[in-house]
Legacy VTK file of the C-alpha trace (Angstrom):
# vtk DataFile Version 3.0
C-alpha trace
ASCII
DATASET POLYDATA
POINTS 542 float
55.047 159.202 -19.247
54.986 159.762 -23.033
54.489 157.158 -25.729
58.184 157.285 -26.720
59.395 156.891 -23.151
57.145 153.889 -22.689
58.387 152.454 -25.995
62.025 152.902 -24.950
61.275 151.409 -21.534
59.738 148.237 -22.959
62.484 147.910 -25.610
65.210 148.182 -22.982
63.554 145.513 -20.859
62.639 143.141 -23.697
65.587 140.808 -23.071
64.934 140.781 -19.320
61.248 139.967 -19.886
62.150 137.082 -22.200
64.644 135.712 -19.668
62.075 135.860 -16.874
59.212 134.477 -18.959
59.839 130.829 -18.053
60.102 131.558 -14.342
56.893 133.614 -14.481
55.077 130.781 -16.256
56.283 128.326 -13.610
55.170 130.706 -10.865
51.771 131.082 -12.521
51.333 127.320 -12.767
52.353 126.915 -9.138
49.931 129.606 -7.951
47.126 128.099 -10.035
47.763 124.589 -8.678
47.960 125.908 -5.112
44.661 127.751 -5.652
42.960 124.562 -6.865
44.335 122.568 -3.897
43.191 125.273 -1.483
39.681 125.279 -2.972
39.489 121.486 -2.786
40.560 121.625 0.861
37.896 124.286 1.412
35.228 121.928 0.066
36.612 119.096 2.220
36.505 121.456 5.211
32.837 122.204 4.550
32.004 118.497 4.288
33.701 117.889 7.648
31.693 120.747 9.168
28.324 119.308 8.134
29.441 115.758 8.968
30.095 116.750 12.573
27.584 119.535 13.200
24.997 119.364 10.395
23.338 122.486 8.962
21.742 123.729 12.166
22.005 126.221 15.000
25.651 125.513 15.859
26.969 126.033 12.338
24.733 129.090 11.886
26.309 130.595 15.016
29.808 129.865 13.701
29.195 131.620 10.361
27.656 134.633 12.120
30.649 134.795 14.475
33.033 134.546 11.514
31.382 137.525 9.814
32.473 140.247 12.299
36.246 139.500 12.389
36.150 138.968 8.610
34.454 142.338 8.139
37.094 144.085 10.275
39.907 142.470 8.287
38.409 143.204 4.861
37.623 146.827 5.605
40.774 147.822 7.460
43.545 145.539 6.221
42.948 143.876 2.864
42.337 147.113 0.975
45.524 148.649 2.317
47.747 145.752 1.382
46.982 144.720 -2.149
45.974 148.132 -3.501
48.426 150.292 -1.591
51.217 148.505 0.287
52.557 146.422 -2.601
52.885 149.337 -5.091
54.529 151.607 -2.511
56.830 148.926 -1.080
57.795 147.753 -4.604
58.579 151.341 -5.557
61.127 151.586 -2.752
62.884 148.274 -3.444
62.943 149.032 -7.198
64.823 152.241 -6.400
67.157 150.216 -4.127
65.871 152.099 -1.078
65.477 148.945 0.996
66.044 150.721 4.301
63.057 152.964 3.609
61.024 149.963 2.439
61.614 148.093 5.711
60.894 151.278 7.677
57.499 151.550 5.958
56.792 147.830 6.452
57.575 147.979 10.183
55.569 151.174 10.626
52.601 149.535 8.923
52.945 146.370 11.016
52.998 148.362 14.252
50.172 150.690 13.185
47.909 147.801 12.207
48.800 145.731 15.261
48.100 148.598 17.655
45.000 149.751 15.769
43.490 146.278 15.485
44.206 145.529 19.142
42.094 148.569 20.018
39.359 147.806 17.466
39.205 144.103 18.334
39.152 144.991 22.027
36.204 147.326 21.493
34.465 144.704 19.348
34.999 142.189 22.172
33.188 144.491 24.595
30.267 145.279 22.267
30.056 141.790 20.715
26.497 141.230 22.035
25.265 144.362 20.238
27.177 143.604 17.021
25.868 140.054 16.968
22.310 141.256 17.449
22.725 143.725 14.575
23.863 141.108 12.050
21.738 138.223 13.376
18.532 139.721 14.824
16.704 136.440 14.272
18.881 134.809 16.930
17.092 136.909 19.581
14.367 134.245 19.561
16.975 131.688 20.666
19.082 133.110 23.545
21.346 130.039 23.643
22.148 130.391 19.938
22.768 134.124 20.374
25.160 133.561 23.289
27.023 130.891 21.314
27.514 133.319 18.416
28.769 136.001 20.845
31.275 133.635 22.453
32.586 132.437 19.089
32.887 136.015 17.856
34.981 136.993 20.857
37.276 134.018 20.309
37.901 134.806 16.639
38.520 138.536 17.127
42.217 137.732 17.460
42.373 136.643 13.799
42.291 140.135 12.181
45.480 140.968 14.106
47.210 137.769 12.947
46.019 138.201 9.367
47.199 141.827 9.250
50.768 140.676 9.987
50.476 137.715 7.636
49.163 139.783 4.738
51.888 142.392 5.120
54.365 139.511 4.867
52.457 138.341 1.762
52.829 141.823 0.302
56.583 141.756 0.959
56.951 138.345 -0.720
54.869 139.446 -3.712
57.048 142.525 -4.097
60.184 140.344 -4.141
58.439 137.849 -6.472
58.741 135.062 -3.890
55.556 133.092 -4.491
56.028 129.648 -2.922
55.312 130.465 0.740
52.614 132.941 -0.305
50.865 130.297 -2.438
50.891 127.833 0.455
49.177 130.196 2.922
45.536 129.377 2.032
46.399 125.676 2.053
47.803 125.684 5.600
44.954 127.940 6.709
42.377 125.374 5.604
44.454 122.560 7.104
44.429 124.381 10.447
40.629 124.653 10.392
40.288 121.008 9.334
42.560 119.992 12.218
40.376 121.924 14.643
37.194 120.332 13.322
38.529 116.776 13.235
40.633 116.574 16.389
39.339 119.261 18.732
35.576 118.887 18.208
35.386 115.912 20.579
36.681 118.185 23.372
35.311 121.617 22.505
32.310 121.032 20.233
31.538 123.924 17.871
34.227 126.000 19.610
36.765 123.742 17.872
36.027 125.575 14.607
36.995 128.908 16.181
40.186 127.345 17.567
40.827 125.869 14.111
40.491 129.326 12.521
43.020 130.726 15.010
45.412 127.817 14.316
44.957 128.257 10.562
45.568 132.015 10.758
48.732 131.409 12.807
50.010 128.910 10.219
49.133 131.428 7.492
51.549 133.824 9.221
54.289 131.427 10.355
54.817 129.685 7.013
55.895 133.022 5.508
58.328 134.063 8.242
61.434 132.202 6.919
60.966 133.580 3.384
60.406 137.116 4.656
63.567 136.915 6.753
65.587 135.757 3.736
64.338 138.849 1.888
66.096 140.934 4.537
63.243 141.854 6.855
64.032 142.519 10.525
61.465 143.763 12.998
61.879 147.269 14.436
59.612 149.025 16.945
58.881 151.834 14.490
55.668 153.855 14.478
56.041 156.582 11.847
52.615 157.945 10.876
54.118 160.901 8.992
56.490 158.956 6.743
55.865 159.699 3.064
55.358 155.997 2.255
52.869 155.470 5.063
50.881 158.540 3.960
50.840 157.274 0.367
49.481 153.912 1.522
46.782 155.617 3.606
45.710 157.676 0.591
45.684 154.752 -1.835
43.817 152.359 0.432
40.665 154.481 0.831
38.996 153.714 -2.563
39.659 149.991 -2.224
38.421 149.965 1.355
35.183 151.578 0.159
34.871 149.019 -2.662
35.457 146.137 -0.264
32.954 147.672 2.140
30.355 147.654 -0.626
31.116 144.002 -1.414
30.643 143.154 2.264
27.155 144.713 2.359
25.586 141.722 0.617
27.240 139.257 3.003
25.985 141.175 6.033
22.470 141.421 4.588
22.453 137.687 3.828
23.443 137.022 7.430
20.719 139.334 8.767
18.020 137.756 6.602
19.325 134.225 7.080
19.042 134.602 10.851
15.285 135.130 10.467
14.774 132.018 8.321
14.796 128.334 9.257
17.698 126.963 11.320
20.685 126.167 9.119
19.911 128.869 6.527
23.079 130.861 7.224
25.165 127.692 7.022
23.559 126.650 3.721
24.030 130.037 2.008
27.713 130.035 3.026
28.278 126.411 2.015
26.599 126.839 -1.392
28.530 130.069 -1.993
31.839 128.330 -1.253
31.034 125.703 -3.896
29.892 128.103 -6.619
32.988 130.312 -6.367
35.244 127.434 -7.468
34.837 127.853 -11.282
34.906 131.645 -10.988
38.248 131.546 -9.167
39.775 128.911 -11.458
38.618 130.416 -14.774
37.509 134.024 -14.319
39.950 135.423 -11.784
42.961 133.455 -13.061
42.513 134.680 -16.649
41.747 138.226 -15.476
44.906 138.238 -13.347
46.993 136.955 -16.252
45.644 139.457 -18.802
45.749 142.523 -16.505
49.452 143.447 -17.053
48.952 143.168 -20.824
45.867 145.387 -20.734
47.741 147.920 -18.592
50.632 147.933 -21.065
48.348 148.423 -24.092
46.436 151.171 -22.290
49.668 152.967 -21.358
50.851 152.827 -24.986
47.402 153.983 -26.146
47.127 150.896 -28.367
43.339 150.737 -28.255
42.945 148.129 -31.004
45.349 145.736 -29.277
43.674 146.478 -25.950
40.283 145.473 -27.374
41.804 142.408 -29.043
43.247 141.167 -25.731
40.041 142.062 -23.886
38.010 140.086 -26.430
40.345 137.096 -26.222
40.160 136.999 -22.420
36.370 137.158 -22.387
35.972 134.549 -25.117
38.325 132.222 -23.272
36.402 132.701 -20.010
33.025 132.174 -21.684
34.315 129.063 -23.453
35.033 127.533 -20.043
32.375 129.071 -17.797
29.228 128.523 -19.908
29.581 124.703 -19.958
30.556 124.850 -16.262
27.288 126.685 -15.575
25.270 124.065 -17.447
27.104 121.244 -15.692
26.623 122.675 -12.192
22.908 123.318 -12.761
22.319 119.743 -13.994
24.574 118.109 -11.405
23.693 120.407 -8.491
22.036 117.674 -6.409
24.934 115.261 -6.992
27.479 117.975 -6.166
25.727 118.836 -2.915
25.361 115.180 -1.937
29.031 114.450 -2.668
30.453 117.510 -0.936
27.975 118.012 1.885
26.013 114.770 1.986
26.534 113.467 5.496
24.343 111.822 8.107
23.671 115.130 9.872
23.002 116.957 6.583
19.367 116.009 6.023
17.508 115.502 2.749
15.665 118.815 3.231
19.069 120.483 3.758
20.286 118.861 0.531
17.271 120.074 -1.444
17.609 123.627 -0.160
21.370 123.694 -0.741
20.941 122.299 -4.280
18.353 124.966 -5.121
20.615 127.667 -3.666
23.611 126.384 -5.655
21.520 126.292 -8.837
20.450 129.928 -8.429
24.046 130.959 -7.696
25.224 129.116 -10.816
22.916 131.179 -13.027
25.287 134.131 -12.666
28.623 132.352 -13.161
28.968 134.011 -16.573
28.570 137.454 -15.016
30.761 136.651 -12.029
33.569 135.345 -14.259
33.550 138.315 -16.667
33.333 141.053 -14.020
37.033 140.659 -13.004
38.184 141.281 -16.600
35.803 144.231 -17.000
36.935 145.779 -13.712
40.625 145.289 -14.514
40.062 146.880 -17.922
38.991 150.059 -16.127
41.955 149.789 -13.743
44.264 149.484 -16.766
42.732 152.723 -18.044
43.446 154.256 -14.600
39.727 154.520 -13.876
38.866 153.180 -10.420
35.642 155.146 -9.949
33.509 153.334 -12.541
33.932 149.809 -11.069
33.211 151.321 -7.645
29.994 152.925 -8.909
28.885 149.736 -10.693
29.578 147.718 -7.569
27.564 150.127 -5.439
24.561 150.010 -7.800
24.727 146.201 -7.963
24.960 145.951 -4.165
21.910 148.224 -3.817
19.886 146.037 -6.195
21.151 142.937 -4.407
20.013 144.194 -1.007
16.556 145.227 -2.258
15.969 141.945 -4.098
17.313 139.934 -1.169
14.713 141.444 1.152
11.994 140.692 -1.404
13.040 137.177 -2.440
13.988 135.854 1.001
10.315 135.489 1.852
7.104 134.468 0.100
6.842 135.849 -3.435
4.345 134.683 -6.082
3.078 132.144 -3.593
6.514 130.502 -3.177
8.698 130.561 -0.053
12.161 131.255 -1.521
14.247 131.310 1.683
18.051 131.283 1.174
17.567 130.209 -2.449
15.980 133.632 -2.954
19.149 135.276 -1.628
21.176 133.374 -4.239
18.772 134.474 -6.983
19.073 138.102 -5.843
22.852 137.781 -5.993
22.713 136.392 -9.545
20.433 139.153 -10.830
22.655 141.821 -9.241
25.786 140.210 -10.740
24.348 140.436 -14.246
23.361 144.061 -13.658
26.909 144.860 -12.537
28.444 143.114 -15.572
26.074 144.878 -17.992
26.755 148.299 -16.461
30.520 147.753 -16.660
30.280 146.567 -20.272
28.173 149.563 -21.383
30.420 152.095 -19.644
33.617 150.468 -20.953
32.194 150.566 -24.499
31.362 154.224 -24.010
34.925 154.916 -22.888
36.915 153.075 -25.595
34.412 152.208 -28.334
33.691 148.790 -29.833
34.660 145.801 -27.665
34.692 143.309 -30.542
31.134 142.260 -29.718
30.672 140.597 -33.105
33.398 137.995 -32.551
32.400 137.556 -28.911
28.754 136.910 -29.854
29.740 134.426 -32.572
31.862 132.603 -29.999
29.050 132.720 -27.418
26.494 131.220 -29.821
28.883 128.362 -30.642
29.628 127.758 -26.968
25.942 127.813 -26.000
25.138 125.291 -28.753
27.994 123.004 -27.655
26.924 123.399 -24.011
23.322 122.424 -24.822
24.541 119.256 -26.568
26.803 118.585 -23.595
23.961 119.175 -21.123
21.749 116.712 -22.978
24.510 114.113 -22.895
25.115 114.663 -19.168
21.414 114.479 -18.347
20.998 111.264 -20.333
24.094 109.696 -18.778
22.778 110.355 -15.266
19.668 108.304 -15.992
21.569 105.538 -17.793
24.080 105.089 -14.961
21.669 105.465 -12.007
20.221 101.880 -12.198
23.741 100.434 -12.406
25.023 101.874 -9.098
23.790 102.208 -5.525
22.470 105.770 -5.386
22.164 105.580 -1.609
25.927 105.307 -1.184
28.694 107.862 -1.651
30.644 105.806 -4.193
27.521 105.147 -6.219
26.798 108.878 -6.541
30.498 109.558 -7.188
30.585 106.954 -9.996
27.453 108.361 -11.596
28.752 111.946 -11.377
32.245 111.186 -12.705
30.906 109.217 -15.682
28.402 111.969 -16.499
31.139 114.615 -16.222
33.541 112.635 -18.398
30.875 112.163 -21.078
29.942 115.838 -20.868
33.535 117.069 -21.225
34.188 114.691 -24.134
31.009 115.716 -25.968
31.606 119.423 -25.358
35.121 119.411 -26.791
34.132 117.251 -29.771
31.292 119.654 -30.639
33.605 122.639 -30.065
36.122 121.108 -32.476
33.417 120.511 -35.085
32.245 124.114 -34.699
35.872 125.252 -35.009
35.815 127.265 -31.803
39.161 129.122 -31.789
39.252 129.124 -27.965
39.890 125.377 -27.907
43.362 125.946 -29.342
44.544 127.345 -25.993
43.368 124.212 -24.181
45.107 122.029 -26.764
48.348 123.979 -26.339
48.217 123.584 -22.568
47.667 119.830 -22.925
50.635 119.567 -25.322
52.807 121.551 -22.887
51.955 119.177 -20.046
52.555 116.084 -22.233
55.970 117.381 -23.336
56.933 117.902 -19.711
LINES 1 543
542 0 1 2 3 4 5 6 7 8 9 10 11 12 13 14 15 16 17 18 19 20 21 22 23 24 25 26 27 28 29 30 31 32 33 34 35 36 37 38 39 40 41 42 43 44 45 46 47 48 49 50 51 52 53 54 55 56 57 58 59 60 61 62 63 64 65 66 67 68 69 70 71 72 73 74 75 76 77 78 79 80 81 82 83 84 85 86 87 88 89 90 91 92 93 94 95 96 97 98 99 100 101 102 103 104 105 106 107 108 109 110 111 112 113 114 115 116 117 118 119 120 121 122 123 124 125 126 127 128 129 130 131 132 133 134 135 136 137 138 139 140 141 142 143 144 145 146 147 148 149 150 151 152 153 154 155 156 157 158 159 160 161 162 163 164 165 166 167 168 169 170 171 172 173 174 175 176 177 178 179 180 181 182 183 184 185 186 187 188 189 190 191 192 193 194 195 196 197 198 199 200 201 202 203 204 205 206 207 208 209 210 211 212 213 214 215 216 217 218 219 220 221 222 223 224 225 226 227 228 229 230 231 232 233 234 235 236 237 238 239 240 241 242 243 244 245 246 247 248 249 250 251 252 253 254 255 256 257 258 259 260 261 262 263 264 265 266 267 268 269 270 271 272 273 274 275 276 277 278 279 280 281 282 283 284 285 286 287 288 289 290 291 292 293 294 295 296 297 298 299 300 301 302 303 304 305 306 307 308 309 310 311 312 313 314 315 316 317 318 319 320 321 322 323 324 325 326 327 328 329 330 331 332 333 334 335 336 337 338 339 340 341 342 343 344 345 346 347 348 349 350 351 352 353 354 355 356 357 358 359 360 361 362 363 364 365 366 367 368 369 370 371 372 373 374 375 376 377 378 379 380 381 382 383 384 385 386 387 388 389 390 391 392 393 394 395 396 397 398 399 400 401 402 403 404 405 406 407 408 409 410 411 412 413 414 415 416 417 418 419 420 421 422 423 424 425 426 427 428 429 430 431 432 433 434 435 436 437 438 439 440 441 442 443 444 445 446 447 448 449 450 451 452 453 454 455 456 457 458 459 460 461 462 463 464 465 466 467 468 469 470 471 472 473 474 475 476 477 478 479 480 481 482 483 484 485 486 487 488 489 490 491 492 493 494 495 496 497 498 499 500 501 502 503 504 505 506 507 508 509 510 511 512 513 514 515 516 517 518 519 520 521 522 523 524 525 526 527 528 529 530 531 532 533 534 535 536 537 538 539 540 541
């Protein structure tokens, strides 16, 4: 499409875009709020896990069992849906070819259902071998190994359920119906929480597998009414040769490869964790769940919001505007993620004690989890900027570079993980070493992406970004000092052996830190703070 055709297209749709702007903003706010609620429920879920089972053999077996069905889903389903199904399905409904769209949707549903029934059935039969491959350390504990095998076989039904559910999610996204879609991760976590709280007394650790199945079913069922109102009706169609199905198959391959690369680290962590002390696999998963919170809230949300704008500027060959928007997105992310990094590192012990601190989660578990969280937090800056960097390449219609960077980072991650999991420089790193390997690899990936993007489009406004970074780092250091001092001032005033004492200390320290950070940012005239002020004014006016 030429520059003039793009210009005419956007001019013709200007009024429509303005009319839809308010509804899109509302949808964005709703999705963001639902994401925060889902993440909070995820943290509550993890606390319930350790409260009932502790960080030991049972929870290790559960996380190992979860890995195989999750791997099947990520490799075979997720890549097809959000990189391939949505664009193809949207193309049909945009051209008012709804009959063809539903034909493709039903073909995909039947293909995935049949295919995953076969694959899950085979995985059920070879579960002992698969479990040994990803958890070789369990061979020393036959009971633990058998538990992981049994849990794996139970949860192998979930890829089938999730394939249907995610196709429904793709349909709703294509029709811009976001409410049911936004609620899916919430009901999924509620299903798992229900299993842990109410079924554990009858089924023990198996209750978590039943909870996952319940949660996956709710993930599917909550979308059914909305999908039906869109016009969907099931048909027993299995059309491998349909043009839309072939397009989806072609488009899904690069994303499937990329997701496969991202899964390598998780598999390696599981392999190495199985050879370490009992509870290591549980701790690496629990700490990872906590550290992803700020990345999802700040990094991914801003990257998702800016992506259509970057794509538009790239299509119009407006390089200067592209760089301007890229710079703004990164400065906004860094303004929020750098103080978050400092806060998590200082408050890591309090965070672990509040979220995971339960009778069965021992002090040694707390220390190891806090160290692991701290090492993960070191790379929050890299983790939060990678989504914007990757989407910048996607906007430029370059999917190979992010794939290459991800592969190189995964290779470094695997090598360092093997080195740092054990004794290095006289120190036994354990799962904390896995987190450190992850952080180093994340920075390498971000640096590679930045260098290659600069080579492709030129200057990325580094001068303004660096000025902003120096201001943010200075404000974060002042904030960190205030938080650290507040912790010591409040500690003698509360009972640090009780949950509410730790909660009081943490909340006061956080409040002081946030107040100090924004005051210093105002004094330094950080332009990024204007966005936060606008959002606050918008909420007050409402």
